C-alpha positions as CSV (number, residue, x, y, z in Angstrom):
1,M,-22.4,-15.1,-29.7
2,P,-24.7,-13.5,-27.0
3,E,-22.3,-14.6,-24.3
4,E,-19.3,-13.0,-26.1
5,K,-21.3,-9.8,-26.6
6,N,-22.1,-9.7,-22.9
7,K,-18.5,-10.2,-22.0
8,L,-17.4,-7.5,-24.4
9,E,-19.9,-5.1,-22.8
10,E,-18.6,-6.0,-19.4
11,I,-15.0,-5.4,-20.6
12,I,-16.0,-1.9,-21.8
13,K,-17.5,-1.1,-18.4
14,L,-14.5,-2.5,-16.7
15,G,-12.2,-0.3,-18.8
16,N,-14.1,2.8,-17.6
17,L,-13.9,1.6,-14.0
18,M,-10.2,0.9,-14.2
19,T,-9.4,4.5,-15.4
20,Q,-11.0,5.8,-12.2
21,I,-8.7,3.8,-9.8
22,K,-5.8,6.0,-8.8
23,D,-3.5,3.7,-6.8
24,V,-1.4,1.2,-8.8
25,D,-1.5,-1.6,-6.1
26,I,-5.3,-1.3,-5.7
27,L,-5.6,-1.4,-9.4
28,M,-3.5,-4.5,-9.9
29,E,-5.6,-6.4,-7.3
30,R,-8.8,-5.3,-9.1
31,I,-7.5,-6.2,-12.5
32,L,-6.7,-9.7,-11.3
33,T,-10.2,-10.1,-9.7
34,E,-12.1,-8.9,-12.8
35,A,-9.9,-10.9,-15.2
36,R,-10.6,-14.1,-13.2
37,A,-14.3,-13.4,-13.3
38,L,-14.3,-12.9,-17.1
39,V,-13.0,-16.4,-17.8
40,N,-14.1,-18.1,-14.6
41,A,-10.5,-18.8,-13.5
42,D,-10.1,-20.3,-10.0
43,A,-6.8,-18.6,-9.4
44,G,-4.3,-16.1,-10.9
45,S,-1.3,-13.8,-10.4
46,I,-0.2,-10.5,-11.7
47,Y,3.4,-9.5,-12.3
48,K,4.5,-5.9,-12.5
49,Y,7.3,-4.8,-14.9
50,D,10.1,-2.6,-13.6
51,E,13.6,-2.0,-14.9
52,G,13.9,-5.3,-16.9
53,M,12.4,-7.5,-14.2
54,L,9.0,-9.0,-13.4
55,H,7.9,-8.6,-9.8
56,F,5.3,-11.1,-8.5
57,T,2.9,-8.6,-7.0
58,Y,-0.6,-10.2,-6.3
59,T,-2.1,-13.6,-6.3
60,Q,-5.6,-14.9,-5.7
61,N,-6.8,-18.5,-5.3
62,A,-10.5,-19.2,-4.7
63,T,-9.9,-22.8,-3.6
64,Q,-7.3,-21.9,-1.1
65,Q,-9.2,-18.8,0.1
66,S,-12.2,-21.0,0.9
67,K,-10.2,-22.9,3.4
68,L,-9.3,-19.8,5.4
69,P,-11.4,-18.4,8.3
70,A,-13.9,-15.6,7.4
71,G,-12.1,-12.3,6.9
72,K,-8.7,-13.8,6.4
73,K,-6.8,-13.2,3.1
74,L,-4.1,-15.3,1.4
75,V,-0.6,-14.4,2.4
76,Y,2.1,-14.9,-0.2
77,N,5.8,-14.3,-0.7
78,T,6.9,-11.7,-3.3
79,F,9.8,-12.4,-5.7
80,S,11.3,-11.1,-8.9
81,M,12.4,-12.8,-12.1
82,P,14.3,-11.6,-15.2
83,I,12.5,-11.2,-18.5
84,N,13.7,-14.1,-20.5
85,R,12.2,-17.3,-22.0
86,S,13.1,-19.7,-19.2
87,S,9.8,-19.0,-17.4
88,I,6.2,-18.8,-18.6
89,A,5.7,-15.2,-17.4
90,G,9.1,-14.2,-18.7
91,Y,8.4,-15.7,-22.1
92,V,5.2,-13.8,-22.5
93,A,6.8,-10.5,-21.4
94,D,9.7,-11.1,-23.8
95,T,7.7,-12.2,-26.8
96,G,4.4,-10.4,-26.3
97,E,2.5,-13.6,-27.1
98,V,-0.6,-14.9,-25.3
99,L,0.0,-18.5,-24.0
100,N,-3.0,-20.8,-23.6
101,I,-1.6,-23.9,-21.9
102,E,-4.1,-26.8,-21.5
103,D,-2.0,-28.8,-19.0
104,A,0.8,-27.2,-17.1
105,Y,2.4,-30.6,-16.5
106,R,2.4,-31.4,-20.3
107,I,3.8,-28.4,-22.0
108,D,4.8,-28.8,-25.7
109,E,8.5,-29.5,-26.1
110,K,8.8,-26.6,-28.6
111,Y,8.7,-24.2,-25.7
112,P,12.0,-23.4,-23.8
113,F,10.2,-23.3,-20.4
114,R,8.6,-25.7,-18.0
115,F,6.1,-25.3,-15.2
116,N,7.6,-25.0,-11.8
117,K,5.9,-27.9,-10.0
118,E,7.5,-26.8,-6.7
119,I,4.9,-24.1,-6.4
120,D,2.1,-26.6,-6.4
121,L,3.9,-28.8,-3.9
122,Q,4.4,-25.9,-1.5
123,T,0.8,-24.7,-1.8
124,N,-0.9,-28.1,-2.0
125,Y,-2.7,-26.9,-5.2
126,K,-2.9,-28.6,-8.6
127,T,-2.4,-26.3,-11.6
128,T,-3.9,-27.5,-14.8
129,S,-4.8,-24.9,-17.4
130,M,-3.0,-21.6,-17.7
131,L,-3.7,-18.5,-19.6
132,T,-0.9,-16.0,-19.6
133,V,-1.3,-12.5,-21.1
134,P,1.1,-9.6,-21.5
135,L,0.0,-6.2,-20.3
136,I,1.1,-3.9,-23.1
137,T,0.0,-0.3,-23.6
138,S,-1.1,1.2,-26.9
139,S,2.4,2.7,-27.3
140,G,3.9,-0.8,-27.0
141,N,5.3,-0.5,-23.4
142,I,5.2,-3.7,-21.3
143,V,3.8,-2.9,-17.8
144,G,3.3,-6.4,-16.5
145,V,1.9,-9.9,-17.1
146,L,-1.4,-11.4,-16.1
147,Q,-1.5,-15.1,-15.4
148,L,-4.8,-17.0,-14.9
149,L,-5.0,-20.6,-13.6
150,N,-7.6,-23.3,-13.9
151,A,-10.7,-22.3,-15.9
152,L,-13.7,-24.0,-14.2
153,N,-16.6,-25.6,-15.8
154,N,-20.1,-25.7,-14.4
155,E,-19.2,-28.7,-12.2
156,G,-16.2,-26.8,-10.7
157,R,-13.6,-28.9,-12.5
158,A,-10.5,-27.4,-14.1
159,V,-10.7,-27.3,-17.9
160,P,-8.8,-25.6,-20.7
161,F,-9.4,-21.9,-21.2
162,R,-11.6,-21.3,-24.2
163,T,-9.9,-20.1,-27.4
164,S,-12.9,-17.8,-28.0
165,D,-12.1,-16.0,-24.7
166,I,-8.5,-15.0,-25.8
167,P,-9.5,-11.9,-28.0
168,L,-11.7,-10.7,-25.1
169,I,-9.0,-11.1,-22.4
170,K,-6.5,-9.4,-24.7
171,H,-8.8,-6.4,-25.1
172,F,-9.2,-6.4,-21.3
173,A,-5.5,-6.6,-20.8
174,N,-4.8,-3.7,-23.2
175,N,-7.3,-1.5,-21.2
176,A,-5.7,-2.7,-17.9
177,A,-2.2,-1.8,-19.2
178,V,-3.2,1.7,-20.0
179,A,-4.8,2.1,-16.6
180,L,-1.7,0.7,-14.9
181,E,0.5,3.1,-16.8
182,R,-1.6,6.0,-15.7
183,A,-1.7,4.8,-12.0
184,G,2.0,4.3,-12.1
185,M,2.4,8.0,-13.1
186,T,0.3,9.0,-10.2
187,R,2.4,6.9,-7.8
188,A,5.6,8.5,-9.3
189,I,4.2,12.0,-8.7
190,I,3.4,11.1,-5.1
191,L,6.8,9.6,-4.5
192,R,8.5,12.7,-5.9
193,M,6.6,14.8,-3.3
194,I,7.7,12.3,-0.6
195,R,11.3,12.6,-1.8
196,M,11.1,16.4,-1.2
197,A,10.1,15.6,2.4
198,E,12.8,12.9,2.6
199,L,15.4,15.6,1.7
200,R,14.3,17.3,5.0
201,D,13.4,14.3,7.1
202,P,15.5,11.1,6.6
203,K,12.7,9.0,8.2
204,E,10.2,10.0,5.5
205,T,11.3,7.5,2.9
206,G,9.5,6.0,-0.1
207,A,9.5,2.6,1.6
208,H,8.0,4.0,4.8
209,V,5.2,5.8,3.1
210,N,4.4,2.9,0.8
211,R,4.2,0.6,3.9
212,V,2.0,3.1,5.8
213,G,-0.3,3.4,2.7
214,A,-0.5,-0.3,2.2
215,F,-1.0,-1.0,5.9
216,S,-3.8,1.6,6.0
217,A,-5.6,0.2,3.0
218,E,-5.6,-3.3,4.6
219,L,-6.7,-2.0,8.0
220,Y,-9.6,-0.1,6.4
221,E,-10.7,-3.2,4.4
222,A,-10.8,-5.2,7.7
223,W,-12.9,-2.4,9.3
224,A,-15.2,-2.0,6.3
225,K,-15.9,-5.8,6.2
226,K,-16.7,-5.8,9.9
227,H,-19.1,-2.9,9.4
228,Q,-20.6,-4.4,6.2
229,I,-19.7,-1.4,4.1
230,P,-21.0,-1.9,0.5
231,E,-18.3,-3.4,-1.7
232,K,-18.3,-0.5,-4.2
233,E,-17.8,2.1,-1.4
234,M,-15.1,0.0,0.2
235,H,-13.1,-0.3,-3.0
236,Y,-13.4,3.4,-3.6
237,N,-12.3,4.5,-0.2
238,K,-9.5,1.9,-0.1
239,D,-8.1,3.3,-3.3
240,L,-8.2,6.9,-2.0
241,L,-6.7,5.9,1.4
242,R,-3.8,4.0,-0.2
243,I,-2.6,7.2,-1.7
244,S,-3.7,9.8,0.9
245,A,-2.0,7.9,3.7
246,M,1.3,8.2,2.0
247,L,1.0,12.0,2.3
248,H,0.4,12.1,6.1
249,D,3.6,13.9,6.9
250,V,4.0,16.1,3.8
251,G,3.7,19.2,6.1
252,K,7.2,18.4,7.4
253,V,8.7,20.2,4.3
254,A,8.3,23.4,6.3
255,T,9.9,22.1,9.5
256,P,13.6,23.3,10.1
257,D,16.4,20.8,9.4
258,S,17.8,21.4,12.9
259,I,14.6,19.8,14.3
260,L,13.9,17.1,11.7
261,K,17.5,15.8,11.7
262,K,18.2,16.1,15.4
263,P,19.2,12.6,16.6
264,G,18.3,13.2,20.2
265,K,15.2,14.2,22.1
266,L,13.6,17.6,21.1
267,T,13.3,20.4,23.6
268,D,9.9,21.7,24.5
269,E,10.4,24.7,22.2
270,E,11.5,22.4,19.3
271,F,8.5,20.1,19.9
272,V,6.1,23.0,19.6
273,I,7.6,23.8,16.2
274,M,7.4,20.1,15.2
275,K,3.8,20.0,16.1
276,Q,3.0,22.5,13.4
277,H,3.5,20.0,10.6
278,P,-0.1,18.6,10.7
279,L,-1.5,22.1,10.1
280,T,1.0,22.9,7.4
281,G,0.2,19.6,5.6
282,A,-3.5,20.2,5.8
283,Q,-3.1,23.7,4.4
284,L,-1.4,22.3,1.3
285,F,-4.8,20.7,0.4
286,S,-6.9,23.8,1.2
287,D,-7.8,24.2,-2.5
288,K,-9.6,20.9,-2.5
289,Q,-10.3,19.6,-6.0
290,S,-11.3,16.0,-5.3
291,D,-12.3,13.4,-2.6
292,M,-8.6,12.5,-2.5
293,D,-7.7,16.0,-1.6
294,M,-10.3,16.0,1.2
295,M,-9.1,12.7,2.6
296,S,-5.4,13.8,2.4
297,Q,-6.2,17.0,4.3
298,E,-8.1,15.1,7.0
299,I,-5.2,12.6,7.5
300,A,-2.5,15.3,7.4
301,L,-4.3,17.4,10.0
302,N,-5.5,14.6,12.3
303,H,-3.0,11.7,12.4
304,H,-1.5,12.9,15.7
305,E,-4.8,13.2,17.5
306,R,-5.4,10.6,20.2
307,W,-8.4,8.5,21.1
308,D,-8.4,10.0,24.7
309,G,-8.3,13.6,23.4
310,F,-4.8,14.5,24.3
311,G,-3.3,14.7,20.8
312,Y,-2.6,17.6,18.6
313,P,-3.2,20.0,16.9
314,G,-6.8,19.7,18.2
315,K,-9.9,21.6,17.2
316,I,-8.4,24.4,15.1
317,D,-9.3,26.6,12.2
318,I,-7.3,25.2,9.2
319,E,-6.8,28.6,7.7
320,T,-5.6,30.5,10.8
321,G,-4.3,27.7,13.0
322,L,-6.2,29.2,15.9
323,P,-8.5,27.2,18.3
324,L,-12.1,27.1,17.2
325,P,-14.5,29.1,19.4
326,G,-15.1,27.4,22.7
327,C,-12.1,25.0,22.2
328,E,-9.3,27.0,23.8
329,K,-7.3,25.4,26.6
330,G,-4.8,28.2,27.3
331,N,-1.4,29.2,25.8
332,G,-3.1,29.4,22.4
333,Q,-3.6,25.6,22.4
334,A,-6.8,23.9,21.3
335,C,-8.5,21.1,23.0
336,G,-7.8,17.8,21.3
337,K,-10.3,15.7,19.3
338,K,-11.6,12.7,21.2
339,G,-12.7,9.3,20.0
340,E,-14.6,9.4,16.8
341,E,-14.3,13.2,16.5
342,T,-11.1,12.3,14.7
343,P,-11.9,11.1,11.2
344,L,-11.6,7.3,10.6
345,W,-8.8,7.7,8.0
346,A,-6.6,9.6,10.4
347,R,-7.3,7.1,13.2
348,I,-6.2,4.4,10.9
349,V,-3.0,6.2,9.9
350,A,-2.2,6.9,13.5
351,V,-2.0,3.2,14.1
352,T,-0.1,2.2,10.9
353,D,2.4,5.1,11.2
354,V,3.4,4.3,14.8
355,Y,3.6,0.6,14.0
356,D,6.0,1.2,11.1
357,A,8.1,3.7,13.1
358,L,8.6,1.3,16.0
359,S,9.4,-1.6,13.6
360,C,12.1,0.3,11.7
361,R,15.7,1.1,12.5
362,R,16.4,4.8,13.0
363,S,19.6,6.7,13.6
364,Y,18.6,7.0,17.3
365,K,17.2,3.5,17.9
366,E,17.2,-0.2,16.8
367,P,14.0,-1.7,15.4
368,W,11.6,-3.2,17.9
369,T,10.6,-6.8,17.6
370,Q,7.2,-7.7,16.2
371,D,6.0,-8.9,19.6
372,D,7.2,-5.7,21.4
373,V,5.5,-3.5,18.8
374,L,2.2,-5.3,19.1
375,T,2.4,-5.2,22.9
376,E,2.9,-1.5,22.8
377,L,0.0,-1.0,20.4
378,Q,-2.2,-3.0,22.7
379,R,-1.0,-1.1,25.8
380,C,-2.0,2.2,24.1
381,S,-5.4,0.9,22.9
382,G,-8.1,3.1,24.3
383,S,-5.7,5.9,25.1
384,Q,-3.7,6.8,22.1
385,F,-5.4,4.5,19.6
386,D,-9.0,3.5,18.6
387,P,-9.4,0.1,20.4
388,E,-11.4,-1.4,17.6
389,L,-8.7,-0.6,15.1
390,I,-6.0,-2.1,17.3
391,E,-8.0,-5.3,17.6
392,L,-8.5,-5.4,13.8
393,F,-4.8,-4.6,13.2
394,I,-3.7,-7.5,15.4
395,G,-5.9,-9.8,13.3
396,I,-4.2,-9.0,10.1
397,T,-0.6,-9.0,11.2
398,D,0.2,-11.8,8.7
399,I,-0.8,-9.5,5.9
400,I,1.1,-6.6,7.5
401,Q,4.3,-8.7,7.6
402,S,4.0,-9.7,3.9
403,I,3.7,-5.9,3.1
404,R,6.9,-5.2,5.1
405,K,8.7,-7.7,2.9
406,K,7.3,-6.1,-0.2
407,Y,8.6,-2.6,0.7
408,P,11.9,-3.2,2.6
409,D,14.1,-0.3,3.7
410,E,17.2,0.3,1.7
411,D,20.4,-0.6,3.4
């Protein structure tokens, strides 16, 4: 009884924590981490529901993670499946039942599904026990499925999940579902704002900003681990950055169509007008209500600054757009911010935005190859980009590539 009471108290605390996480992707990863800890699961996955399909979104595996070099994360392929009873996750989503399977290789014949052994063969991992839980909101909406693998005993051996843990994990899953629904609404609002920009600038798509947001969160995590940032602070900043980075170009809503949609090179006069979008974007967040507003403003204003100080808009007053005292360099221009004068968040987005722009097809260019893009980033390290961030980015390109597959451009 004391152990169950402690777990229930932990679930209540986690419920409060989950309501504070704003980004849906960051939240899903955290849900999976905390659920595994609650039942001592070696591995697990989380599926997101969308338009009648389950999308395999995140996976974790402590055994496989332990085999990777320090700082590396598991890379996995994303896929989707229909909600029907031919798969374990589909069955749980369709019926709303919790499935506690003691041995994945010996599933009761009464069920219409079987465990896909190919997954174990491909990953060189042996799945034994499985606990699969629907993520259902208080209004009865299915938002996903949580699947936990291989409960571990004190000796580290896989054992069945305890029946007594099922009510607790169901309570946790209900809290998680409500938090996911709320985070999904936040993402939808952000994407509506992006669609307004997309109406003006065809390059500013939902897929592009989702990639930039996800790339930025992963690059920050790599930086935070290198600098030994406390885990609580790292998770908080990563959550804010995942959303704020998506809004980096929101100031383009005020840029004329003749400039945004011009397929060729801009004239000097047109480029001067284009260069106003960081200030316009920053001014949208002038009435700051939260840390996210503050970070969004810093990114919008500074993501075109350069490490060598030759970026824009430079050291200006956000309200007036005029150079700060002592920072004029003629023609009404301000001297640029150099090195760490540019906030970390903006230095990160400067890297991820250019990486994605070079990697994608545009009306005026074909996509660059991965090797060519990375070569260009390295060439500009120390001039356009923070050299430390470029080094860290090169080290997580496997994760970056998996994100690109998760958010592909529409044909």
